[in-house]
C-alpha positions as CSV (number, residue, x, y, z in Angstrom):
1,M,25.9,-2.0,-73.9
2,T,23.3,-0.5,-71.4
3,K,24.2,1.1,-68.4
4,R,23.7,-0.4,-65.1
5,H,22.4,1.7,-62.6
6,A,24.3,1.6,-59.7
7,Q,22.2,0.7,-56.6
8,R,21.6,3.4,-54.1
9,G,22.8,2.5,-50.4
10,G,20.4,3.2,-47.3
11,F,16.8,3.6,-47.0
12,S,13.9,5.4,-48.7
13,L,11.6,8.2,-47.0
14,L,9.1,6.3,-47.0
15,E,10.7,3.1,-45.0
16,L,12.1,5.7,-42.5
17,T,8.9,7.3,-41.9
18,I,7.5,3.8,-41.5
19,A,10.6,2.6,-39.0
20,L,9.9,5.8,-36.9
21,A,6.3,5.0,-36.6
22,L,6.9,1.6,-35.4
23,F,9.7,2.9,-33.1
24,A,7.3,5.4,-31.5
25,V,4.4,2.9,-30.8
26,A,6.9,0.7,-29.0
27,L,8.1,3.6,-27.2
28,G,4.7,4.8,-26.1
29,S,4.4,1.3,-24.9
30,V,7.2,1.0,-22.8
31,A,6.5,4.5,-21.2
32,Q,2.8,2.8,-20.4
33,V,4.6,0.1,-18.5
34,L,7.0,2.2,-17.0
35,V,4.5,4.5,-15.6
36,S,2.1,1.8,-14.3
37,A,4.7,0.0,-12.7
38,S,5.6,3.3,-10.7
39,G,2.0,3.4,-9.6
40,T,2.1,-0.3,-8.2
41,I,5.2,0.6,-6.5
42,T,3.7,3.4,-4.9
43,L,0.6,1.7,-3.6
44,Q,2.8,-1.0,-2.2
45,Q,4.9,1.4,-0.7
46,Q,1.6,3.2,1.1
47,R,0.5,-0.6,2.0
48,V,3.5,-1.2,3.5
49,S,3.5,1.7,5.5
50,A,-0.1,1.0,6.7
51,A,1.4,-2.4,7.9
52,R,4.0,-1.0,9.9
53,D,1.4,1.3,11.7
54,C,-0.8,-1.3,12.4
55,Q,2.0,-3.6,14.0
56,A,3.1,-0.9,15.9
57,L,-0.5,-0.3,17.4
58,L,-0.3,-3.9,18.1
59,S,2.8,-3.8,19.6
60,D,1.6,-0.9,22.1
61,I,-1.4,-3.0,22.9
62,R,0.8,-6.2,23.8
63,A,3.2,-3.8,26.1
64,L,0.4,-2.4,27.7
65,R,-1.1,-6.1,28.2
66,N,2.5,-7.2,29.5
67,T,3.0,-4.3,32.0
68,S,-0.4,-4.7,33.7
69,P,-1.8,-8.5,33.2
70,G,-4.2,-8.2,36.4
71,A,-6.9,-5.6,34.4
72,F,-6.6,-7.6,31.5
73,P,-8.7,-6.5,29.4
74,D,-10.0,-3.5,30.9
75,T,-7.0,-1.3,30.4
76,I,-6.4,-2.2,26.7
77,V,-10.0,-1.5,26.3
78,A,-9.7,1.8,28.3
79,S,-6.6,3.0,26.4
80,W,-7.9,2.4,22.9
81,P,-11.8,2.3,22.9
82,N,-13.6,0.3,20.8
83,N,-14.0,1.5,17.2
84,R,-12.7,5.0,17.6
85,A,-10.0,6.6,15.6
86,V,-6.4,6.4,17.6
87,P,-4.8,9.4,17.7
88,G,-1.0,9.6,16.3
89,N,1.4,10.5,13.9
90,W,0.5,8.1,10.9
91,R,2.8,7.7,7.8
92,L,0.4,8.4,5.3
93,P,-1.5,11.4,5.0
94,G,-4.9,11.6,6.0
95,Q,-4.6,8.4,7.8
96,T,-6.9,7.5,10.5
97,M,-6.5,4.1,12.8
98,T,-9.0,2.4,14.6
99,V,-9.2,-0.5,17.3
100,T,-12.1,-2.7,17.3
101,Y,-12.7,-5.8,19.3
102,A,-15.1,-8.7,19.2
103,N,-16.2,-8.5,22.7
104,T,-14.6,-6.0,25.0
105,A,-15.0,-8.1,28.0
106,S,-13.7,-11.7,26.8
107,N,-10.7,-13.2,27.7
108,P,-8.9,-14.1,25.1
109,L,-9.5,-10.6,23.5
110,T,-9.7,-10.4,19.7
111,V,-8.2,-7.4,18.9
112,T,-8.3,-5.7,15.1
113,V,-6.5,-2.9,14.1
114,T,-7.7,-1.0,10.6
115,A,-5.4,1.6,9.0
116,R,-7.7,3.6,6.3
117,W,-6.1,6.2,3.8
118,R,-6.5,7.3,0.3
119,N,-4.2,5.7,-2.0
120,I,-2.4,8.0,-4.9
121,D,-5.4,7.8,-7.2
122,G,-7.5,9.3,-4.6
123,H,-9.4,6.0,-3.7
124,P,-10.2,4.7,-0.3
125,A,-7.6,1.9,1.1
126,V,-8.2,-0.2,3.8
127,L,-5.6,-2.6,5.9
128,T,-6.7,-4.6,8.8
129,M,-4.3,-6.9,10.9
130,S,-5.9,-8.8,13.9
131,T,-4.6,-10.8,16.8
132,I,-6.1,-12.6,19.9
133,L,-4.7,-11.7,23.2
134,T,-4.8,-13.7,26.3
135,G,-4.5,-12.3,29.8
136,E,-3.0,-14.4,33.1
């Protein structure tokens, strides 16, 4: 009678090596997705911060319009000169804000607020908000 060889349980070294290689590739892909998602989240947070700064500046402009309606639009244009940097403590490092007008003497007054900054990749980023204001 021939002796039967007992089958060994487990995996061979070649099978383990292939399995580890496949696991490493999959883990690398997941890591790449996570890093990309993290960068996207940071970019979105920067955009939200810039949008809040633009909204705050537009609110200040509206508040001035409401407190001195008889001098519209002169008080607004005098407080925020056309196409000049607006001083302030903005949320993003290196951020600049500008206010521009389609026509500084018109009523209604088209106001555009622009935020500029460098994103996490060092590329320039811009966010613009516009509104139309009317005097009395």
